[in-house]
TORKOLKE-194418 format. One record per residue (C-alpha): x, y, z; residue in three letters. Coordinates in steps of 0.02 Angstrom, whole numbers, plus 50000, padded with zeros to 5 digits. Last residue first. Example, Ala and Ser with C-alpha at 12.3 -4.5 7.8 and 13.67 -1.06 7.14 Angstrom:
TORKOLKE-194418
506844994750357ser 506154977550390ala 
***
This chain:
TORKOLKE-194418
500034897650972ala 500694909350837glu 499014912550754val 498224908050588phe 496374911950561ser 495304901450444thr 493754909150367gly 492384917150470met 492404918650661thr 493284935450662glu 492054943150788gly 490754942350650ser 490904960950612leu 492724959650559leu 492454944650448phe 490814951250378arg 491634967650332ala 493034958950237val 491874946550149ala 490644959850089his 489624946849993glu 490524930249992leu 491574923949846arg 493134931049927gly 493124916950054asp 494384922550184leu 496104916150238val 496564924750400ala 498144931450481val 498204937350660arg 499484946850761glu 500684950050617val 502454948750687gly 503554941550552arg 503194923950613arg 501344927150588val 501644933650411ala 502734918750365leu 501444906550433ala 500084914550327cys 501224914050175cys 501544895450203glu 499674892350223ala 499354901250057lys 500754891249973pro 499964874850033val 498154879849996met 498424877949809gly 498674859349823gly 498694852249999ser 498274855950179ile 497544839450238val 499074830250171gly 499704824450341gly 501264835350330ala 500164850250288arg 498994846550432leu 500464845050551ala 501174861550488glu 499504870150515ala 499394863350692gln 501134869650733asp 500724886750660leu 499164887950765thr 497554885650671leu 495814893050690arg 494164891250597pro 494424873950519ile 493054872750388leu 492254855650361ser 490644863050289thr 491494865750120glu 491664846950100asp 492764841449955asp 494374847850033lys 494004838150192asp 494734846350347leu 494534862750254leu 495654878050265val 494674893450213gly 492934895750138pro 493694893649963thr 494054905549819asp 495354916849904thr 495524933149998met 497024934650114leu 496694945750265leu 498194951950364leu 497804959350533arg 498714969250667gly 500014975150543ala 501794977750606gly 502214986550443leu 503654974850401ala 502564959750440gly 501124965850333ala 502324969550190leu 503164952650195trp 501524943150206ala 500734953450067ala 502214950249953ala 502054931649984thr 500194931949946asp 500504942149787ala 501824930349717asn 503184941649646val 503504946049463asn 505234953549449tyr 506044969449385val 507914970849352asn 508664987449405gly 510344980749463asp 509944981449649gly 508414970449626asp 506644975749585ala 504894970849638ala 503174968149563val 501744964249679pro 500444977949650cys 500054989949790ile 498565001049829val 499075013049968pro 497575021550050ile 497945040050075tyr 497965050950231gly 499695058750217ala 500325046650349asp 499795032250236met 500765038850087val 502295042450194ala 502145025050271leu 502235017150099leu 503695027750043ala 504715022650197gly 504165004350204thr 505784996950140asp 505604978050123val 506974965250091asp 507364948650007thr 505754944449916val 505954929949795arg 505644935349618gly 504974927449459val 505904934549310phe 506394917749236gly 505494903049315leu 506814890149266glu 508164900749349pro 507224899349515asp 506794913049640lys 507774927149559pro 508114941149685glu 506924953549761ala 506784970449844arg 505054977049887leu 504684995149934leu 506215002049846gly 505325018849838gly 504205012249701asp 504744995049638val 503474985749746gly 502134994749648ser 501115009549704leu 499395016749671gly 498805030749785val 497065031049859ala 495845044049922pro 494195035849975ala 492705046149917gly 491855031149837met 492365036449661ser 494145037649726gly 494095019349777leu 493565014649601leu 494935025449524ala 496295017749633val 495625000449587leu 495655004249400asp 497395011749422lys 498114995749493asn 497294984249367val 497764994749214lys 499545000349248gly 500574992349385ala 499744975449361leu 499434975449172val 501034984149116met 502154975149239gln 501454958049196val 501544962049009val 503374967049019ala 503714951749126met 502944940648992thr 504104947548859ala 505634945448969gly 505224927749023asp 504054924049167thr 503554906149205val 501994909249309arg 502004900249477leu 500854885649523gly 502264872949530asp 502784878149355lys 501644888349245phe 501624893349062arg 500584906548975ser 500924908148787pro 501174925448710ile 499934928448568asp 499774946948612leu 497904945148644arg 498244929248744gly 499564937948850leu 498304951748884met 496974939448940ala 498174929549049asn 498774945449134ile 496974950749167glu 496584933649241pro 498134934149352gly 497844951349427gly 498524952249604gly 498154965449733his 498854973049892leu 497744984849991leu 498394993550147val 497175000150278val 497655012050416arg 495965011350506val 495205028250549gly 493395023950517gly 493395032050345ala 494845020650297his 493925005150353leu 492355010750260ala 493355013650100ala 494114996350111val 492384988650140asp 491684998249990gln 493184992449887met 492804974449932val 490974977149887gln 491404984949718arg 492514970149674arg 491154958149732arg 489914965949611ala 491154965349468gly 491644947149495asn 493414943349438lys 494264951749588met 493184944149724ala 493374927449634ser 495244927049668gly 496194942449718gly 496394955349856tyr 497724954449990lys 497124965350132ile 498244973350263ala 497454980650420val 498554993250511ile 497925000350675arg 497375018350700asp 495585012750738lys 495434993850744tyr 495184992550931gly 493464984550931lys 492615000151000glu 493505011450875ala 492975000650728leu 491184999750791phe 491065018550818ala 491845022250647pro 490495011350567thr 490934995650470leu 489204992750397ala 488834974750346tyr 486944974650365glu 486854992850314thr 487614989150144met 
***
């Protein structure tokens, strides 16, 4: 991957060394085996270059597949998975078990030491029910980064799945973008990169060449009110705004379908995708 090499010298020159870069990994980059390996190569290169990288992942397709094998129907409301007790057990098993450990193992095979965590571990993510009709879908209420920072300070890459718990021991399914925004803000991350299946925010949703490379929060809100930001991009834009308001310097939506999307974003001078900034 010489064309997209994140060398320690480059990362130090551009000011990434010792800074926190949070990556939310999902979409096509997760379903495509070659892209999965490339994302993990980029994560490993960041870590080797002294960047304090945090990886948060989803796993919707794997959850759907397991629910299908168990003959448990998948239901959604407003883009969120309706999560009864049986579904929550599968979500926790698939995310905190198979998907999380597969990624930890893949990073390890590249010489990048990683530790798998869920939002339950160390009270990392606290949540409450988001909507009674959604069941065990959680709204994040608090973040405790103690265990996460201990893992990072020990030289490991934390790989986090978005399940959370409340004070009574109930476990909740949390939207991965939202969890990433809360975590990045609590960590004071310099960058939060959200990988998705589009080039970024488009002026015309049917024209992938109409990419908007940079948005302030006011501009993003105006585009949402005007219907330019619509459909599945609405919750992503809301999570981007949340992360910026919580102190993340720059948040970007990246096209996870691209080869080495993370490396290309950093090497391009951050001209790919759509970046969200305060003003």
